[in-house]
C-alpha positions in Angstrom: -21.7 12.2 24.0 -20.4 9.5 21.6 -17.1 8.0 22.8 -14.1 6.8 20.9 -11.5 4.1 21.8 -8.0 4.0 20.1 -7.0 0.4 19.7 -3.3 -0.5 19.0 -1.1 -3.6 18.9 2.6 -2.9 19.4 6.0 -4.4 19.9 9.2 -2.5 20.4 7.9 0.9 19.1 9.7 3.3 21.4 11.1 5.3 18.5 7.7 6.3 17.0 5.0 5.6 19.6 5.2 9.0 21.4 4.3 11.0 18.3 1.2 8.8 17.6 -0.1 9.0 21.2 0.6 12.8 21.6 -1.6 13.4 18.5 -4.4 11.1 19.6 -4.7 11.6 23.4 -6.7 14.8 23.3 -9.3 13.3 21.0 -9.9 9.8 22.3 -11.7 8.6 25.5 -9.4 5.6 26.1 -6.3 4.0 24.6 -6.3 0.2 24.4 -2.7 -0.9 24.2 -2.0 -4.5 23.4 1.7 -5.4 23.6 3.0 -8.5 21.8 6.4 -8.8 23.5 8.2 -5.5 23.7 11.7 -5.5 25.1 12.3 -1.7 25.0 10.5 1.2 26.7 7.3 0.9 24.7 5.1 0.1 27.7 6.6 2.9 29.8 5.7 5.4 27.0 2.2 4.0 26.9 1.8 4.5 30.6 2.6 8.2 30.2 -0.6 8.5 28.2 -2.8 6.6 30.6 -3.2 3.7 28.2 -4.9 0.5 29.3 -2.1 -2.0 28.7 -2.7 -5.7 27.9 -0.2 -8.4 27.0 -0.9 -10.8 24.2 1.2 -13.8 23.3 2.2 -13.6 19.6 0.7 -16.4 17.5 1.8 -15.3 14.0 -1.7 -13.8 13.3 -2.3 -10.1 13.3 -6.0 -10.5 13.2 -6.1 -12.4 16.5 -4.1 -9.7 18.2 -6.3 -6.9 16.7 -9.5 -8.7 17.7 -8.1 -9.1 21.3 -7.6 -5.3 21.4 -11.2 -4.7 20.1 -12.5 -7.0 22.9 -11.1 -4.6 25.5 -12.6 -1.4 24.1 -15.5 0.2 26.0 -16.4 3.1 23.8 -19.1 3.5 21.2 -16.6 3.7 18.3 -13.1 2.3 17.6 -10.2 3.9 15.8 -7.3 1.6 14.9 -3.8 2.9 14.5 -0.2 1.6 14.4 2.6 3.2 16.4 4.2 4.7 13.2 0.9 6.4 12.2 -0.3 9.9 13.1 -3.7 11.6 12.7 -3.6 15.4 12.6 -5.9 17.5 14.8 -8.1 18.7 11.9 -8.8 15.1 10.9 -9.4 14.0 14.5 -12.1 16.8 14.6 -13.7 15.4 11.5 -13.6 11.9 13.0 -15.4 13.1 16.1 -18.0 14.8 13.9 -18.5 11.7 11.8 -19.1 9.4 14.8 -21.5 11.9 16.4 -23.6 11.8 13.2 -23.3 8.0 12.8 -24.5 7.8 9.2 -22.4 4.7 8.5 -21.2 1.7 10.4 -17.6 2.1 9.4 -15.4 4.6 7.6 -12.5 4.3 5.3 -9.6 6.7 5.8 -6.8 7.5 3.5 -3.5 6.0 4.6 -0.7 8.1 3.2 2.4 5.9 3.1 5.4 8.2 2.9 8.3 6.9 0.8 11.3 8.0 -1.3 10.9 4.9 -3.5 9.5 6.4 -6.7 9.2 3.0 -8.2 6.3 2.0 -6.0 3.0 1.5 -7.7 0.9 4.7 -7.4 3.8 6.9 -6.2 2.8 10.5 -5.9 5.6 13.2 -6.0 5.3 15.8 -3.2 5.7 19.2 -4.9 5.3 21.3 -1.7 6.7 20.9 1.8 4.6 20.4 4.9 5.8 19.4 8.4 3.9 16.1 8.2 5.8 15.2 5.0 9.0 15.1 7.0 11.9 14.6 4.6 10.0 12.3 2.2 9.8 13.0 -1.5 6.6 11.2 -2.1 3.8 8.9 -0.9 1.5 6.1 -1.9 -2.1 6.5 -0.9 -4.5 3.7 -0.1 -7.8 3.3 1.6 -8.1 1.6 5.0 -11.2 0.9 7.1 -9.9 2.0 10.5 -12.9 3.7 12.1 -16.0 1.6 13.0 -18.7 1.0 15.6 -17.8 -1.1 18.6 -19.8 -4.2 17.9 -19.0 -7.9 17.8 -20.3 -7.9 14.3 -17.1 -6.1 13.2 -13.8 -8.0 13.5 -10.5 -8.5 11.7 -9.7 -11.4 9.3 -6.5 -12.3 7.6 -3.3 -13.2 9.5 -1.3 -10.6 7.5 -2.6 -7.2 6.2 -5.6 -7.8 8.4 -8.9 -6.0 7.6 -12.5 -5.7 8.9 -13.8 -5.5 5.4 -14.9 -9.2 5.2 -17.0 -9.0 8.4 -18.6 -5.8 7.3 -19.5 -7.3 3.9 -20.9 -10.4 5.5 -23.2 -8.4 7.7 -24.1 -6.0 4.9 -23.1 -3.1 7.0 -22.6 0.4 5.6 -19.1 1.6 4.8 -18.4 5.3 3.8 -15.3 6.6 2.2 -13.7 9.8 3.7 -10.9 12.1 2.8 -9.4 12.1 6.3 -5.7 11.1 6.5 -3.6 8.7 8.4 0.1 9.7 8.0 2.2 6.5 7.9 5.9 6.6 8.4 6.9 2.9 8.2 10.2 3.6 6.4 11.5 5.7 9.3 11.7 2.4 11.3 14.4 1.1 9.0 13.3 -2.6 9.2 11.1 -2.8 6.2 13.0 -5.8 4.7 12.7 -7.9 7.9 9.0 -7.0 8.3 8.2 -8.2 4.8 10.0 -11.5 5.3 8.0 -11.9 8.5 4.8 -11.3 6.5 6.0 -13.9 4.0 6.4 -16.6 6.6 2.9 -15.9 8.0 1.3 -15.9 4.6 3.0 -19.2 3.6 1.5 -20.9 6.6 -2.0 -19.4 6.3 -2.6 -18.9 2.6 -5.3 -21.5 2.2 -7.5 -19.9 4.9 -7.0 -16.3 3.8 -10.5 -14.8 3.1 -9.3 -12.5 0.3 -7.4 -14.9 -1.9 -6.8 -12.2 -4.6 -5.0 -9.9 -2.2 -3.1 -12.8 -0.4 -1.7 -14.1 -3.7 -0.9 -10.5 -4.9 0.9 -9.8 -1.7 2.9 -13.0 -2.0 3.8 -12.0 -5.6 5.1 -8.7 -4.4 7.1 -10.3 -1.6 8.7 -12.9 -3.8 9.5 -10.4 -6.5 10.7 -7.4 -4.4 12.2 -9.0 -1.3 13.1 -12.6 -2.1 14.1 -12.3 -5.8 12.2 -15.5 -6.7 10.5 -14.4 -10.0 8.9 -17.8 -10.8 7.1 -17.9 -7.5 6.1 -14.3 -7.9 4.7 -14.9 -11.4 2.7 -17.9 -10.1 1.1 -15.9 -7.3 0.3 -12.9 -9.5 -1.4 -15.2 -11.9 -3.3 -16.9 -9.1 -4.4 -13.5 -7.8 -5.8 -12.5 -11.2 -7.9 -15.7 -11.2 -9.7 -14.3 -8.2 -9.7 -10.7 -9.3 -9.0 -10.2 -13.0 -9.3 -6.4 -12.9 -6.7 -5.3 -10.3 -4.2 -3.1 -12.0 -1.6 -3.4 -9.2 -1.5 -7.2 -9.9 -1.2 -6.7 -13.6 1.7 -4.3 -13.0 3.5 -6.7 -10.7 3.1 -9.6 -13.1 4.1 -7.6 -16.1 7.2 -6.1 -14.6 8.3 -9.5 -13.1 7.9 -11.1 -16.5 9.8 -8.3 -18.1 12.7 -8.5 -15.7 12.8 -12.3 -16.3 13.3 -11.8 -20.0 9.8 -13.0 -20.9 9.1 -10.0 -23.2 6.2 -11.3 -25.2 4.3 -12.5 -22.1 5.0 -9.2 -20.4 3.6 -7.3 -23.4 0.5 -9.4 -23.5 -0.1 -8.7 -19.8 0.2 -4.9 -20.2 -2.0 -4.9 -23.3 -4.7 -6.9 -21.4 -4.5 -4.5 -18.5 -5.1 -1.5 -20.8 -8.2 -3.2 -22.2 -9.6 -3.2 -18.7 -8.4 0.2 -17.5 -6.5 2.7 -19.7 -5.9 5.3 -17.0 -3.1 3.7 -15.0 0.3 5.3 -15.9 2.4 2.4 -14.5 0.8 0.1 -17.1 1.9 2.4 -20.0 5.4 2.6 -18.6 5.5 -1.2 -18.5 4.3 -1.4 -22.1 6.8 1.3 -23.1 9.6 -0.6 -21.5 8.5 -3.7 -23.4 8.5 -1.7 -26.6 12.1 -0.7 -26.0 13.2 -4.3 -25.5 11.5 -5.1 -28.9 13.2 -2.1 -30.6 9.8 -0.4 -31.2 10.9 3.1 -30.2 7.9 4.9 -31.8 5.5 2.9 -29.6 7.7 3.3 -26.6 7.7 7.1 -26.9 4.0 7.2 -27.4 3.3 5.0 -24.3 5.7 7.0 -22.2 4.0 10.2 -23.2 0.6 8.7 -22.3 2.0 7.8 -18.8 3.2 11.3 -18.3 -0.2 12.7 -19.4 -1.8 10.6 -16.7 0.6 12.0 -14.0 3.4 9.5 -13.8 5.7 10.7 -11.0 9.1 10.1 -12.6 8.7 12.8 -15.2 12.3 13.9 -15.4 13.5 10.3 -15.8 11.0 9.5 -18.5 11.7 12.8 -20.4 15.4 11.7 -20.5 14.4 8.3 -21.8 12.2 9.8 -24.5 15.1 12.2 -25.6 17.4 9.2 -25.8 15.0 7.2 -27.9 14.4 10.2 -30.2 18.2 10.6 -30.6 18.7 6.9 -31.3 15.9 7.1 -33.9 17.6 10.1 -35.6 20.9 8.3 -35.7 19.3 5.2 -37.1 17.4 7.2 -39.7 20.5 9.1 -40.7 22.5 5.9 -41.2 19.6 4.4 -43.2 19.5 7.3 -45.6 23.3 7.1 -46.2 23.1 3.4 -46.8 20.2 3.8 -49.2 22.1 6.5 -51.1 25.2 4.3 -51.5 23.2 1.4 -52.7 21.7 3.5 -55.5 
């Protein structure tokens, strides 16, 4: 029978770890648990689930810690999870089926990042309630390669936001995309700001060696814009990212909104227009352009672009509907005043 190792790196995760391990234990053959310096009861919890525990001295590089965990795995396949992530039984059953068939070398799973921040790029409003949604109002979905064969050919790169993608690409190994979910509850930990500043420090020290320069610069742009309030640095890194990948919509959105918030209206409009020339199916881009239209007093275009965003499923429908009503009311008042003025002049 094909075997599966769960590989984790952790530090001070007593609040969320038990849920992750309770869900995983019935479906994995071993748990590889690499601790990078916990001071709480994290290790004691891991022992309750018969994890094989290893210590790793933190060196400001997530990839090195991840690869150390991979080196300890003995199973045929590896699944990588964080302590604040849970895979439900139905998806674990699909994982077991996939590795028994073995049609690919690695599989991409959907990481559902739960959040109440509707301003996040790609935010999806949750219209129904399920236990795994907890009290969150929405989520942001992304693909992550977390399931792969146990071979030295597959390893992590990048000190932050580490991934096995580069190693798979270099060896021309087959990657398949699945609809299986990883439920991610990062915001329940309450230390998002500190975590992002930690990422920033690591990025700044390792940017030149990052294998994915487009992503590294985009991540830095987001960090400088959202967490450090340094728009000029954010703009620089967003533009650098686009040099490496001129088609990424998340980068265009980050650059456009940072320019907009910095009062660089014309530049912001140019960025949003350029983005729509590449991909006209991203609602956040239309919202950005509509916001630029408002700053330029072009209410007709703003309304049109907001409506296009809603048609594409933009999550903040109620908020946008209110903005549209306000713009229409302002246009009516302006039109009424114009007619009166015109009549008086005659």
